[in-house]
N, C-alpha and C positions, 0 to 999 in steps of 0.2 A: 503492499499502499504505502511504499515511500515515493512520493512525487518523484517524475522520470530524472526532470530540472531541478533537483533540490538541490541546492549550494551549501554541500560538505566539504571543508576544507581540510587540507593535513595543515597541522601547527607541531611546530617541536617532532617531526616525524613520525607524529597520531594521527586516523585518521578516524571520525566518528564511528560508534556502531549504532545505527537503528534498528529497531527490531521490523521486522517485515509485514506485521500488523502498524506499526504507528503512521503516522502519516506527517511531514515535514514540508510545508509550503515551497514551491522554485522563490517565494519571495523572501526567506528567512538565510538566516547565514547560522549554518553551524561547523565549528571550528575543531579541530583537536579531539583530544583524549577527551570524548563527549559519546554518556551511553542512554538511549532513548529508549524505554521499555512499550511492550504490546501495548496499543488503544490510546495511545497517546496522542497526543496531536499540538503542531509549533506551526502559528498561523502568521502571517505575512509581515516583513518585517522584523520579525523576533532576530534575539543574536544570542544565540549560546554559544560565547567561546571556553575552552579548557584554556588560560590565558598562559597559568604558570601553575594550576595545580587544574585534579579533573573533575570533571561534572557529570554527576546523575542523576538522569530523571526518571521515577517509579513509572509504573503502569497506569493507565488510564488518569491521565494528567492531560489539562489543557493552559498551554502558551501562549495569552493570548497576543494582541498586534502591538509590536514596537514595543516586549516587554527587553529585557538585558539581563541575560543570568550567566555570571563568571566565575570559573575557578581562578582563584585568583593568592598570588604569593606561597602561604605555606597552608592556605585553606580551602580543600576542595569546598566545593557547592554539591548537598546532596538533597533531591526533591525525591519522597515516599510516594503510594502511591496516592493517586485521584488528591491529585493538587491543582488548584484553579492560580492562573498567576493571569493578574489584569492587565490590561494595554496600558504600557508606559511603567509599570513594575520594573524596579532594580533590584538582583538580590545578588549579592558576591559575597564568596565564599563562605557562608552560611549553613547550617541541616536545619529543614524542613518536616516535619512529622506529617505521616498520612490525615488526610482527609484536612486539609487546611486551604485556607484563601487568602493570598496576597492582594490585594486588591489595586484599582485601577491608583498608579499614582505612589504608591505603597514604596519601601524601601526594607529590605533588611539586608547586613552592612556584616565584613567579617568576623566569623568567631560567632557569627549569634547561632542558637540553637533554638528553636522552633516548636515545642512540643505539639503531637498531635490533635487533629479540632479545632486548632487555632483559628482566630480572625485576624487579621493586620488590615484594618479599612482602610476606606481610601486615604490618601495622603498620609497617612502613618507614617513613623520611624521605628525601628528596631535596629538601636544602636551597638555597636561593634560589641564584641565579648557579651553581652547580652543572654541571658536565658529565659524561656521564657517557658510556664509548665504547661500539660497539656489543657486542653478548652482552654485558653486565655484569651482573652478579647484587648486591644490597641482599637482606641476609637479612632475615630475620623481626624488627624491632625495630629494626635497624639504621638511623643516621643516613649519609647520604651528606651531603659538603662541599665544596665549593671545585672549581677547574680549573687543575689534574688533581685529580679528587673524590679525598678520603681518605674512607672508612667507617670506622666509628666503632659498637661495639657499643655494646648500652647503659649498660653500666655505664661510660661513655667518654662520656654526655652533657654531661659541663661541659666537657669537651674541645673536641664538638663546636662547643657552646652558644660559646666562646670563639670559635673561628674565625667562626662566623656574626659573631658581634660586629663582629671584624677585616673580615670582606663588608660587613656594615651596612644593615642590613634593612630601616631606612626607606630610607636609600638605592637600595635596591636594588627596592623595591616603590613607594615613592612619591616617586624621584626628593629628596628631602629628607632630611638630614641629621639625628639629633636627640641625635647623639654628645654635645653639651654639656649634657644634660638629664638628671638622674636618671629612676631608670625610671619614677615616675607622672608627672611633666610629659611623659615622651614618649610615655605613651599617651592624656594628655588632647589634646596635641597630635593625633594620629591621630585620637581621637574627630573632636574638632571636627574637624578638615579634610574628614576623610573624611567623616563626616555632612553636612555642607554642601554637597559634590559631588553624593552620593546623593540629598541633596532637591531640587537643582539641577538635575540630571537630569529625576528623578519629575514634575518639578513642567512641565519644558519641555514631556514628554508631554500630560501633562493639559492645557497649554492649548491644544496643537494638535489634543487630541480621540483621542490614541493611546493613552492608556495603556492 
């Protein structure tokens, strides 16, 4: 059932493995060490990339239009069975249990664990290193941070930011602390380091004729 012209791309020497009973739109991109289970549908404009860690999508999932799913850094992305990922949602290096919904425009970041039966509502955020138990609810535009998680309403975003700072965003995502740097220095370090790693990876695939 995989679309004949589905855009399956080799990345770091690995090609996606898509179950014969899955559907990947020819207008989606699936790259690298990605596994997609039977009965799953990946719709137009979705991007599923094993950037530097694998991606595993279970059975009977739906990845809707323009969603972005990434295995990143030292954090694989794992979706259980029957997970609905809404349009423009963003999941990076997280673990999501069975029968979950990550709604339109929601984001789940590196090192997060979302228990089975959970709802991450429209525009909500599950931040780095956050752990949500089974059957959790993160309401629209709210921010979940920490282990155990605290859920902040939008007006308490500065408190959520302070909690993320305590966890250390670059510690979690890149395995390197930028706590001693100011904001501009931190962004410069991230861009310089990240772009160099991405360019090296792309060049390696091109040299192998696998781009």
